[in-house]
Structure formats: C-alpha cells, structure tokens
C-alpha positions as CSV (number, residue, x, y, z in Angstrom):
1,P,80.9,64.7,101.4
2,S,83.7,62.4,102.6
3,T,85.3,63.0,105.9
4,D,88.3,64.5,104.1
5,D,86.1,67.1,102.4
6,L,84.6,68.0,105.7
7,A,88.0,68.3,107.3
8,E,89.1,70.6,104.5
9,E,86.0,72.7,105.0
10,M,86.7,72.9,108.7
11,E,90.1,74.4,107.9
12,D,88.4,77.2,106.1
13,V,86.4,78.2,109.1
14,D,87.8,81.4,110.7
15,F,87.5,80.7,114.4
16,E,88.8,84.2,115.3
17,D,85.4,85.7,114.5
18,E,83.7,83.8,117.3
19,G,84.9,86.4,119.7
20,A,87.7,84.1,121.0
21,E,90.0,85.5,123.6
22,E,93.6,86.0,122.8
23,P,94.9,82.9,124.7
24,D,92.5,80.6,122.8
25,D,94.0,82.0,119.6
26,E,97.4,80.9,120.7
27,A,96.1,77.4,121.6
28,W,94.8,77.0,118.0
29,Q,98.1,78.1,116.8
30,S,100.1,75.5,118.7
31,E,97.7,72.7,117.7
32,D,98.2,73.6,114.1
33,D,102.0,73.6,114.5
34,E,101.9,70.1,116.1
35,G,99.9,68.8,113.2
36,V,102.6,69.9,110.8
37,E,105.4,68.3,112.8
38,D,103.5,65.0,112.7
39,G,103.7,65.0,108.9
40,M,100.0,65.9,108.5
41,E,100.9,68.7,106.0
42,A,98.9,68.4,102.8
43,Q,100.6,68.7,99.4
44,D,102.7,71.8,98.8
45,D,103.4,72.6,95.1
46,S,105.1,75.8,95.9
47,E,108.8,76.6,95.2
48,V,109.3,79.3,97.8
49,T,107.4,80.2,101.0
50,F,107.7,83.6,102.6
51,S,106.7,83.4,106.3
52,L,107.7,86.6,108.0
53,H,104.1,87.7,108.5
54,S,102.5,86.7,111.8
55,A,98.9,87.0,110.7
56,S,96.8,86.8,107.5
57,V,98.5,88.2,104.4
58,F,96.0,90.4,102.5
59,C,97.8,91.7,99.4
60,V,100.7,91.1,97.0
61,S,102.1,92.9,94.0
62,L,105.1,92.2,91.8
63,D,107.5,94.9,90.6
64,P,106.5,95.5,87.0
65,K,109.9,96.2,85.6
66,T,111.8,93.0,86.5
67,N,109.2,90.8,88.3
68,T,111.9,89.8,90.7
69,L,110.5,91.5,93.8
70,A,107.2,91.1,95.7
71,V,105.6,93.3,98.3
72,T,103.1,91.8,100.7
73,G,101.0,93.4,103.4
74,G,99.1,91.8,106.3
75,E,96.9,91.8,109.3
76,D,100.1,92.1,111.5
77,D,100.3,95.8,110.4
78,K,103.4,95.0,108.4
79,A,104.5,95.1,104.8
80,F,107.6,93.5,103.4
81,V,109.5,93.8,100.1
82,W,111.2,90.4,99.3
83,R,112.9,88.5,96.5
84,V,110.7,86.1,94.6
85,S,113.5,83.7,93.7
86,D,114.4,82.7,97.3
87,G,112.0,84.6,99.6
88,E,114.9,86.7,100.9
89,L,113.8,89.9,102.7
90,L,114.9,93.1,101.0
91,F,113.4,95.5,103.6
92,E,110.4,96.0,105.9
93,C,108.0,98.9,105.2
94,S,107.7,99.8,108.9
95,G,105.5,102.3,110.8
96,H,101.9,101.1,109.9
97,K,99.5,101.0,112.8
98,D,96.7,98.9,111.1
99,S,96.3,96.0,108.7
100,V,98.2,96.7,105.5
101,T,95.5,96.0,102.8
102,C,97.1,97.8,99.8
103,A,100.6,97.5,98.4
104,G,102.1,98.1,95.0
105,F,105.1,99.2,92.9
106,S,105.2,102.2,90.6
107,H,105.2,101.5,86.8
108,D,109.0,101.6,86.7
109,S,109.6,99.8,90.0
110,V,111.3,102.8,91.5
111,F,108.8,103.3,94.3
112,V,106.7,101.0,96.4
113,A,103.5,102.2,98.2
114,T,101.9,100.6,101.2
115,G,98.6,101.6,102.7
116,D,96.8,100.4,105.8
117,M,93.1,100.3,106.7
118,S,93.3,103.4,108.9
119,G,94.4,105.4,105.8
120,L,98.1,105.8,106.4
121,I,99.9,105.6,103.1
122,K,103.7,105.4,102.8
123,V,105.9,105.4,99.7
124,W,109.4,103.9,99.8
125,R,112.3,104.3,97.3
126,V,113.1,100.7,96.5
127,D,116.9,101.0,95.7
128,A,117.5,103.1,98.8
129,K,115.1,101.1,101.0
130,E,113.9,104.3,102.6
131,E,110.6,106.1,103.1
132,V,110.2,109.2,100.9
133,W,106.6,110.2,101.5
134,S,103.6,109.5,103.7
135,F,100.1,110.9,104.0
136,E,97.0,110.1,106.1
137,V,93.6,109.9,104.5
138,G,90.3,108.5,105.8
139,D,89.7,104.7,106.0
140,L,91.4,103.2,102.9
141,E,89.4,101.2,100.4
142,W,91.8,100.8,97.5
143,M,95.1,102.2,96.0
144,E,96.6,102.1,92.6
145,W,99.7,103.6,90.8
146,H,99.4,105.4,87.5
147,P,100.5,103.2,84.6
148,Q,102.9,105.8,83.2
149,A,103.8,108.3,85.9
150,H,104.8,108.6,89.6
151,V,101.2,109.3,90.5
152,L,99.3,107.5,93.2
153,L,95.5,107.2,93.4
154,A,93.5,106.0,96.4
155,G,89.8,105.7,97.3
156,T,88.5,106.2,100.9
157,A,85.4,105.4,102.9
158,D,84.2,109.0,102.9
159,G,83.7,108.8,99.1
160,N,86.8,110.7,98.1
161,T,89.4,109.6,95.5
162,W,92.8,111.1,96.2
163,M,95.6,111.7,93.7
164,W,99.2,112.6,94.6
165,K,102.4,113.3,92.7
166,I,105.2,111.3,94.3
167,P,107.4,112.3,96.0
168,S,106.4,116.0,95.9
169,G,103.0,115.2,97.3
170,D,101.0,117.6,95.1
171,C,97.4,116.6,95.7
172,K,94.0,116.6,94.1
173,T,90.7,115.1,95.3
174,F,87.7,113.9,93.4
175,Q,84.6,114.1,95.5
176,G,82.2,111.2,95.0
177,P,78.8,110.6,96.8
178,A,78.9,110.5,100.6
179,C,79.6,106.8,100.7
180,P,82.8,104.6,100.3
181,A,84.6,104.6,97.0
182,T,84.8,100.8,97.0
183,C,87.0,100.2,93.9
184,G,88.9,102.1,91.3
185,R,91.1,101.7,88.2
186,I,93.1,104.1,86.1
187,L,92.3,103.6,82.5
188,P,95.1,102.7,80.1
189,D,95.2,106.2,78.6
190,G,96.4,107.5,82.0
191,K,94.0,110.5,81.6
192,R,90.8,109.0,83.2
193,A,89.9,106.8,86.1
194,V,86.8,104.7,86.8
195,V,85.6,104.6,90.4
196,G,82.8,102.5,91.9
197,Y,80.9,103.4,95.0
198,E,78.9,101.7,97.7
199,D,75.6,103.2,96.6
200,G,75.9,101.3,93.3
201,T,77.0,104.3,91.2
202,M,80.1,104.5,89.0
203,R,81.9,107.5,87.8
204,I,84.5,108.1,85.1
205,W,86.8,111.0,86.2
206,D,89.0,113.2,84.1
207,L,92.2,113.2,86.1
208,K,93.6,116.4,84.7
209,Q,90.4,118.5,85.0
210,G,89.2,116.9,88.2
211,T,85.7,116.6,86.7
212,S,83.4,113.7,86.3
213,L,82.9,112.7,82.7
214,H,80.2,110.2,83.1
215,V,78.0,109.0,86.0
216,L,76.2,105.7,86.0
217,K,73.4,105.5,88.5
218,G,69.8,104.4,89.0
219,Q,69.0,101.8,86.3
220,D,72.3,102.3,84.6
221,G,74.2,101.8,87.9
222,H,74.1,98.8,90.2
223,Q,71.5,98.1,92.9
224,D,74.2,97.2,95.5
225,P,77.8,98.2,96.3
226,L,80.4,97.9,93.5
227,T,83.1,95.3,94.3
228,C,85.4,95.5,91.3
229,V,86.1,97.4,88.1
230,A,88.3,96.5,85.1
231,S,89.1,97.8,81.6
232,N,90.2,96.1,78.4
233,Q,93.6,96.7,77.0
234,D,92.8,99.9,75.0
235,G,90.5,101.3,77.7
236,S,87.4,101.4,75.3
237,L,85.4,99.0,77.5
238,I,84.9,99.0,81.3
239,M,83.4,96.2,83.3
240,T,81.9,96.7,86.7
241,G,81.0,94.0,89.3
242,S,78.7,94.3,92.2
243,V,77.1,92.6,95.2
244,D,74.0,92.5,93.1
245,C,75.6,89.7,91.1
246,H,75.5,91.7,87.9
247,A,78.5,92.6,85.7
248,K,78.0,95.6,83.4
249,L,79.9,96.3,80.3
250,V,80.3,100.0,79.7
251,N,81.6,102.0,76.7
252,S,84.1,104.3,78.4
253,A,83.8,107.1,75.7
254,T,80.0,107.4,75.9
255,G,79.4,106.2,79.4
256,K,76.6,104.0,78.1
257,V,75.9,100.4,79.3
258,V,76.6,98.1,76.4
259,C,75.2,95.0,78.1
260,V,74.5,93.4,81.5
261,F,75.7,89.9,82.4
262,K,73.5,88.4,85.0
263,M,74.2,85.2,86.8
264,E,70.9,83.3,87.0
265,S,70.5,81.5,90.3
266,V,70.4,77.7,89.8
267,T,68.1,77.2,92.7
268,P,65.0,79.3,93.2
269,K,65.3,81.3,96.4
270,A,63.3,79.7,99.1
271,P,61.6,82.0,101.6
272,I,63.9,82.7,104.5
273,G,62.8,81.4,107.9
274,E,63.5,83.0,111.2
275,G,67.2,83.3,111.9
276,E,68.2,81.8,108.6
277,E,70.6,83.5,106.2
278,A,70.1,83.7,102.5
279,E,72.8,82.1,100.4
280,S,74.8,85.2,99.5
281,N,76.5,85.6,96.1
282,S,78.3,88.5,94.5
283,V,80.8,89.4,91.8
284,E,84.2,89.2,93.4
285,S,86.6,89.8,90.5
286,L,86.6,90.3,86.8
287,G,88.9,91.0,83.8
288,F,89.3,91.1,80.1
289,C,91.3,88.7,77.9
290,N,93.9,90.6,75.8
291,V,94.0,88.2,72.8
292,M,90.3,87.3,72.3
293,P,87.0,89.1,72.9
294,L,86.4,87.4,76.2
295,A,85.8,88.5,79.7
296,A,85.8,86.5,82.9
297,V,83.7,87.1,86.0
298,G,84.3,85.3,89.3
299,Y,81.5,84.9,91.8
300,L,81.4,84.2,95.6
301,D,79.4,81.0,95.0
302,G,82.5,79.6,93.1
303,T,81.3,80.1,89.5
304,L,83.8,81.4,87.0
305,A,81.9,82.7,84.0
306,I,83.6,83.2,80.7
307,Y,81.5,85.7,78.5
308,D,81.9,86.2,74.8
309,L,81.9,90.0,74.2
310,S,81.2,89.8,70.5
311,T,77.9,87.9,71.0
312,Q,77.4,89.2,74.6
313,S,76.6,85.6,75.8
314,L,77.9,83.1,78.4
315,R,80.5,80.9,76.8
316,H,81.6,78.7,79.7
317,K,80.8,78.1,83.4
318,C,83.7,76.7,85.4
319,Q,82.6,75.6,88.8
320,H,84.8,75.8,92.0
321,E,84.0,74.1,95.3
322,S,84.2,77.4,97.1
323,G,84.1,81.1,96.5
324,I,86.5,82.8,94.0
325,V,88.5,85.6,95.6
326,Q,90.3,86.9,92.6
327,L,91.0,86.2,88.9
328,L,93.7,87.3,86.5
329,W,94.2,86.7,82.8
330,E,97.6,85.7,81.3
331,E,98.9,88.7,79.4
332,S,99.2,87.0,76.0
333,S,96.9,84.0,76.0
334,A,93.3,82.9,76.7
335,V,94.3,81.4,80.1
336,V,92.6,82.7,83.2
337,Y,93.9,82.1,86.8
338,T,91.6,81.9,89.8
339,C,92.3,81.7,93.5
340,S,89.6,80.6,95.9
341,L,88.6,80.1,99.5
342,D,89.7,76.5,99.3
343,G,93.4,77.6,99.1
344,A,94.1,76.5,95.5
345,V,95.2,78.4,92.4
346,R,93.7,77.1,89.2
347,L,94.5,77.7,85.5
348,W,91.6,77.6,83.0
349,D,91.6,77.5,79.3
350,A,88.9,80.1,78.4
351,R,88.4,78.7,74.9
352,S,87.4,75.2,76.1
353,G,86.3,76.1,79.7
354,K,88.5,73.2,80.9
355,M,90.9,73.4,83.9
356,I,94.5,73.2,82.8
357,S,96.1,72.7,86.2
358,E,95.7,73.2,90.0
359,Y,98.3,74.3,92.6
360,R,98.0,73.8,96.3
361,G,100.1,74.5,99.3
362,H,98.2,76.9,101.6
363,S,96.3,75.6,104.6
364,A,93.8,78.5,104.5
365,E,92.0,80.6,101.9
366,I,94.1,82.5,99.3
367,L,93.4,86.3,99.8
368,D,95.3,87.7,96.8
369,F,97.7,86.7,94.1
370,A,99.8,88.0,91.3
371,V,101.1,86.5,88.0
372,N,104.4,87.6,86.4
373,K,104.6,88.9,82.9
374,D,105.7,85.7,81.1
375,A,103.2,83.7,83.2
376,S,105.9,81.5,84.6
377,I,105.2,82.1,88.3
378,V,102.2,82.9,90.6
379,V,102.7,84.6,94.0
380,T,99.9,84.0,96.5
381,T,99.0,85.3,100.0
382,S,96.8,83.5,102.4
383,G,95.0,83.5,105.7
384,D,97.6,80.9,106.8
385,H,100.1,83.9,107.4
386,Q,102.2,82.9,104.4
387,A,103.0,84.0,100.9
388,K,104.0,81.4,98.3
389,V,105.7,81.3,94.9
390,F,104.4,78.7,92.5
391,C,106.1,77.8,89.1
392,V,103.3,77.4,86.6
393,Q,105.3,77.3,83.3
394,R,104.6,74.1,81.5
395,P,106.4,73.0,78.3
396,D,103.1,72.1,76.6
397,R,101.6,75.6,76.8
C-alpha cells in the first residue's frame, strides 16, 4: 500500500477507544482542524454539509412524503430535523440523555420519532415542532414506524418488541427470548413484523393478535446473533443476516427457509496464535431489488454480493477496500448503493456488477445513509460529526 493508502487507513482508526482522557480528545480535534485550514481537505463531492452535531452522527432518515427534511441523531445525545436543500435547522429534538441511535418519520411525515440508547423514545409533531409523546423502555436496539399507520415499533435488549399507537400511547409488547431483539422490520402488509434475536432465532409476529406465527431456531435459525432483516416488496420473502456470515431466504407465509447464501472464505482460516484475533466477518446489511429477482448482501469484509433469487446463486461479487456499513436499493432500478468504513458512497449496477460512481467528502467512516424516492440525492452521516447531502442524479441513467 502507498503512503496515501496508509494515511487513509489511519484516518479510520478510532483513537477514542484507547481509553484516551478527555483533554487528549480535544488535542486530536484541534490538530484535525488545523489540517483543514492548511488546505489538506480531501475531495468533497457533497452539495450540503450539516454540522450542528458535535460527535459521531449515527442515524439519518428522510421524510417519506416530500423528501425535503432529514432527521439525524448522534453520539452528542442530540437529534435535529433539518432541510435537505440548504442544511437549515428546523428544530432540535431535545431532552435525550444518551446517544441518539434511532430516528425516523411516520409514513405521512406528520411525526418524527427519536430514540436513544438508554431507551428514551420521543415523538414530535413536525409542523408544530413540539413533543407529543415520550416513553422509556429498556436499552434500545432498533425502532421503526408502521408503513400505513401512526404506530411505532421498537426492539429492546431484554428481548421485548414494543408497539405503540401515537400519540395516544396505547401499548402492546411481544415477548421474545431473554436476549436482545437485535433487528426488526414491519412487513409490507402492515399486519406482521419479523424480529431477529441475539440467540440466532427469528420470529414472525402477528401484530394484531400479539402471537408468534413462525419461529426459526436451531438449524433453521442462525448460529450467531442476527444483524439485519429485510423483506421484498410484497412481503412474500424475508431475508435475515447474521454474524455467522449466512443470509437466509425465508418464505414469510410458511416460515420455511427457502435457501441459505453462504459467503465462502477466500483464505483458509489459519489456527489462531496466542493473543491474535481471527479476521471477523459478518453480514451487515441486505435488501431486495424491486425490479428484478435480485438481492444484495453487504459484508464486514467489504464484499457486496448480488444473488440471483430465481437460480439461488451468486451473480456478482463487488469488492470494497473496507467494510460495508449499509446498502440500499434504488426504488425503481437495479442500482444498489453502499456506504463503507472508508467514508465513500458507491453506486453499483447489479446487472453487470460494475461500479457506476463514487462520492466522497467525509473524513471518517459513514455510519448511515438514506436515498430519496427519485434517487437524486443521498444523505449520509459519519464519524466525522457531519451529515452530508450528495446529488447523485446523472443524465445517462
């Protein structure tokens, strides 16, 4: 690797984990800032930068109705609702006491919900910019709005999944195994939800009855914690991803595993010596294409795998220099977006497996991103304390 590559890798190192004292932290800060003044800033392809956060920005969502507003949450215990066009602050979602790791708008953009790691969830009415509801659960793992109603779902570290009507607060809980409910997704019919757990099991819940329709465990489940779940457009297929590097395709009506996509390791695992760590890999994100029978799986080792669902086979492997954090499909084409630990957003043509374009501008890893409906902009959040808006519309696509 050239010195430039090494320098880039160094930028990704998170020095805060070394147990550094607070003053050190500030010293790093000022050194970074000096570098920027000296014109050392790398390329920035973004149109708008939102920089009101004072620490890593963990999550972002766009308002579904107009795609003109973003909500971001960060390690500074803050969440902000702001305008995508110019980065103008609309209002702050104040009162959180821990890192805001979940944030999203209701299906009609009337409400925005913010949730922090300690389990404090708040809902705000967007037009009035005021808090209308709050509730405290156990440590929060994930949160999602219902696709057709003012109903909020959240999974917690004690294994429960909570469901509330907003703003009345009517509540129902779905009790999973006594381990964290690590990921969840409401299926497109709005009647069922799929929840993955740390013990490798997955459940499909009937939201009305509060009963579990299907449980996948043992051989049918995963050997390690689930990291992500997704469903196709009509909800007939579910995909689960896990730390065990497997992605499972499941028929949501029968609860049966249709097939398992395994990422074969390129290098044989060498025996681990004293104090050495095994190269870790896991499924970090996955999703279905709406216009072709394709699914994409993103791995921590930087592999983007495009699987053909009709033949249940690997179609393309797209290699990234560093781990994939998240992937999203364009709504009406076979283009998949990835963001990775190297701070870049990339667009891939899933038919050819070729990269279409790459956008840079962050000086640290991208932690979350969102694509608007007509696939003209991408909003990213990063460990560099910033959120950015990139224009990705190209006349030739």
